N, C-alpha and C positions, 0 to 999 in steps of 0.2 A: 576723478584723475587720483589724486591722494589715496584714496579708500582701493584704488583698484592697485597701486603698491603696496600697501603695507597688508592688501590677502595675500597676494603672490609672489612676493618679495621672499618673505620664510621658505614659503613653500618650494622655491628653485632650490634657496640654501640646503634642507633636507634633500631635496632628490640628488645635487652635485655630493652635499655630503656621503648619503650614501655610495659610493662610487670605490670611501673606501672605510668602511663598514664590512666585516665579514657576520653574517645572520648566527647566531647558534646553533647551528646547526653539524652532523658529524661530517667531516672529511668519508666522501665516499670510497675508501680504494678498492672495497670488494668490486661494487658495481665497475669505477674505471678499467681492473682488471678485465673484468665479465667481457665490457664493452671493448674495448682495445682488441681483445683475442677474437672476440663476433669480426670485428669488422678484417680482422687482418686473416682473417684461417681464410676466407674463399678468395681475398687479393693476391696470399705468399701462394694458394696454390694455382693461379690462375699464371700469377707470374714467372713461377719454375714450368707452365708448362707453355712459355712465350705468349700470352694472349691477356696480358695485362689488364687492357681495356675491360674485361668479362668477368674479371672479377670488381672492376668498379660496380658494375653494374651491378652485377652480386651483392654487392655488402650495403645493396638497399634494402636489401631481409637483414640487414645484420640491425638492423632497428629494431628489431626484435627481442634482442637481452636486454634492450631497457623499459621494459614496463615487469612491473609487479616487482623490484628491486628491494621492496621491504617486505615482503612475503617471503612466506616459510618454500623452501626448495622444491618442495615435493609440492606444494599450491602452485608453486610456480608452473611446474611439469604440466596441468592441466589448464593456466593460461593459456602458456603462450603462446598453445594450436592455435586458437583463436583469437589471437595479437597476430599469428602470422598469415592467416588466411586471409584477417581483415587489410591487409598489408599485401598481398598478394591480390585482392577483391581491387584495390588503390592502383596498382602496378595496370591490371587489364580498365579497366574506367580509363588512367591516361592513354594508353596506348590506344582504345579505339578511340576515341576523338583528334587522336592527334592528324594533325595539317589543318586544321578547319579554328579559326581565333574564336568564333562564338560556342563551337559545340565544345572547346576545351574550357573557356567559363564558365559554361554550363554543366562541365561533369568537374569543375573544381568547386561550383556553390555546392551541388550536389556533393561529393563528396563529405566537404565541409560542414557543411549540415547533420548528415550521419555519423561523422565522428567527434563533432562536438557534441552532439544529442545523446549518443551512447556512452564515449567517457566521461562527461560530464554528469549524465546521469546516474552513469552506477559506480563513479568516481572510483574511474578508474587507476586517476593516479598521474602524475611524472610519467612520459613529458608530453601528455595526453592528444587531444586530438593533431596536434600538430607535426607525427611523422607519416600519419596516414594520408594526408593534404600534402606532404614535402612527396613519397610516394609520388602519390598519382601528380603532381604535377614536375617534374624528375624526370617520370618515366614517358608523360607525355610528349616533356621536348625533344629527349633523343629519339624517340618514334617518328617525330615529326620529319618531311621530305627536311634536307637541306638547300633546295631551293627556297625554301621557307623558312631558314634559320635555323630550325633544330640540325640533329647528328644525324638521322637518317637511318637509323638501325634499326634492324626485323624486328616487327610489336611480338611478335613471339617468340622467341629466342630471349627476348628482353623479360617479361615474364617469367619466362623458364627459369632464368638466370635468379629473378628476386626470390623465388620460392626454393629453391636451391641453395640462397645466401641464409634463408628463413629459417631453413632445416638443421643448417651449419650452427646456428647464432643457437638456434633451443639447444642441440647438442653440446654446444659451449657450455649451457644454465644448469642441466640434464644431468653429465656426463661424472662430477662428483658422488652423483645418491650410489653409481655402482660399486662404490668404496661401504660396508657393513658398515662403519663408524659415523658415517656420517649420514645415515639414511637413518641410525641409533639419536643423534645428535636433533637432527631436524624431525625428529615424531613423525605419527599419521597426517598427511591432508587434513584440513578443515573440510574440503570443500568450494566449489563456485558459492554455492546456494547460501552457505554461511558466510566468506568473503564478501557478496556482495546482493544479498539478502534480496533488494530491491528495487523499483528501478523510481525513481523521484526526480521531480521537479521544482523547488523553491522559484520564489519570485525572480530570489539573485540567478540562479542558475540559469534560468530561462534569460535573463536578462543575457549574460554572460553568451547562451549558447546567439540568440538573436544577433549581438553585435556580432561576433565572430564571421556567420552568413554574409552579415549586409556589409564586412568589411573585405571579405572576399570576395563581392560581387562588387564593388565598386573598384579594387585593386584588379581584378581582372578583366574589367568593361574598360576601365582608364587607366590601365599602365601604360601600354603601348602610344595610347595617345597625348600622354605627359612624357615620352617623350623613354620609356623605362626602357633600361640594357636587357634585363630578363625579364616579363610581367612576373615570373613566379617567384622570385624574390621577393620584388613588393606585395605579393602574396601573401608570403612565408614570414616577411615581417610584420603584417598585421596579426596575421592566426597567432604570433609569439607574444606580441604585447598584451594581449586581447583578452587569451585562455587564461590565465590563470588570478584572477582574481577580479570579483566587482568592485573593488576597492578603488577610489579616484586616486587617492593616492598612491599605493601602489602600483596602476595600470600606471599613472605617469611616471613614477620611478624606473618599471620597466618598459618604459620607453628613453627616457635619459641612455639606460645601462643598454640598450640595443644599438642606439647610434654613439656612443665612444665606446664601447667594448668592440663594434665594427670597426672606427677607426685607429685604436690601437692592433684591433688583433692586420690590419692591413700593414702594419709595421712590423711585427712579428714574420706574415707570409713576405713583406719585401727581404731579408733577413733571412730564411730557410731559400728564399730563390735565390738567392746570389752564391749558393751552393750547387743549387741544381741537381739534387739530388735526383738516381734514375733508378730502374730495377726494384730489388730489394729495399735500398735506402730509400724508395716510394713509400711500402708496405711498413719497412718502423717508423717512418714519420707521419706518418696518418693512424698509426697504432699507437704513437705516443700523444698527437692531437687529441683521439676520440676519448684515451681511457683521461687526459688531464681535462677535459670537461665534465667525464664526468663526474668527476669526483671533487672536482671544486662548485660545480651548478647549484647545487642547495644552498653552498656560501656565500654568491657571489655573481650574481645576474651576468654582471659585464666584462668578472674573468672570467666568467665562461668564455663571453665570446672573443676574447681574446686567443683561446684555443679553435673555439667553430668558425671564425672566419677564415685564418689562414687551410683549414682543412677545406672548406668547400671548395675556396680557388682555386689549390692546392690536384681539387677532383679539375675541378670546372678547366684548368688551365694545362697540366699532364699532357705532355706530347706532345703540344700549340710550342712551335720555334717562334722567334719573335718574342715583339714587347709584350707584358703581362696589363700597360698602365691601361689599357681600355678597359680593361673587363675588373680592376681593383677602381678605378673610378666609377663605374654601371654600377660594381657593390655598394659603392658608399652614396650613389647618390638613388637609388634602389633602395637602400634602406633609410633611408632620412624619408623618400617619398610612403613607402611602407608606413612606420613611425608617424606622419603625419597625418594620414588616413584615419589612422587606431582613432588617434586623437580624436578626430576633427567624428568621427563618430558614437565615438567613446561620449566626449561631450554636448554632443548635438543628443543622445539619447537622456543623458541626465539633465538636460534640457527640455526635454518634454517630461520627460518623468514630475519635472520640479513644476510644471505648468498644470499636468494632470493632477497632481497632489490637489494645487492650487485650486482649480477649479472643483473640487470634491469636495473640499474645507469650504469652501463660498457659497456650494450649492444644497450644504449641510447646514451652515449657518441658517436660522431663524431672520426672518425679516419682521423687524420689529419696528419701523417706519410708520407704519399704519395705528 
């Protein structure tokens, strides 16, 4: 017992201490501005037309602008159409399987497997496979009939709106290239084959993909029986915790950040909800939250969750009269459940790896007893 305390108490202290630390990474102001504009453009357009919910749906395609942020703008011009196509495909899979719990679970498992294999195999970079899984999950929820707990939205229109949002996000990123000075500053494109020369899987990458897929399977199949408010929130928490690192320390810290950041974000949401923003006030709020998320996420993940949580909760509750307490409680409990599943899958995998390594070592040791 004493050994366990000596082992885990310092780790717990480090995880909690990391909540107050900033990583030596830059504040991503440019990415934040692009992300805010990419989300706000379709949302403002449809708000002006009197159809703000359509803008919310189109905003799913705005995640296109989050990818390739460290690349030359000309290189992003070639990369982002592939990302956009992947997001639209993910939305299509979610819509096609909507309304059936088992098919939806299979869809999320398949999307997570393909997105993790592709994003991690070519070292695509943040935000990794998460946004593809998110778009598939949210699209499935929105297209599910109301009597089954969904929003009952037309699937074909939803896919078209995601495609429109992706196209607008692409324009936000590449539009500066219309200026000759910007083109000169960014030079010639490197080409995707230069940026992503080969698809490769080492042991750590394979372990990360396997953990993500297994965790998504467990979360999507058991979320509802375990009392999840929205099963896809549980799924997204597992992916967010497991996709970033094979490290025991970093994975555990990320789970702590996910939970604590969500709790703090709920407090910010309650403060914002008190003012009940409507119309273009919602547009400005969501743009600000999306931009702030991208500015800080590389420095401190819990700080990013402070903005991600009210962003997600505002999307989930806008236009719904009455108390938001049930949704807020559901978000917190689903996050706890997702982080718990992620850590359980991670440490079970570590135990199996150690057991296999021990067996291999034992079999390699010569028997000298005779």
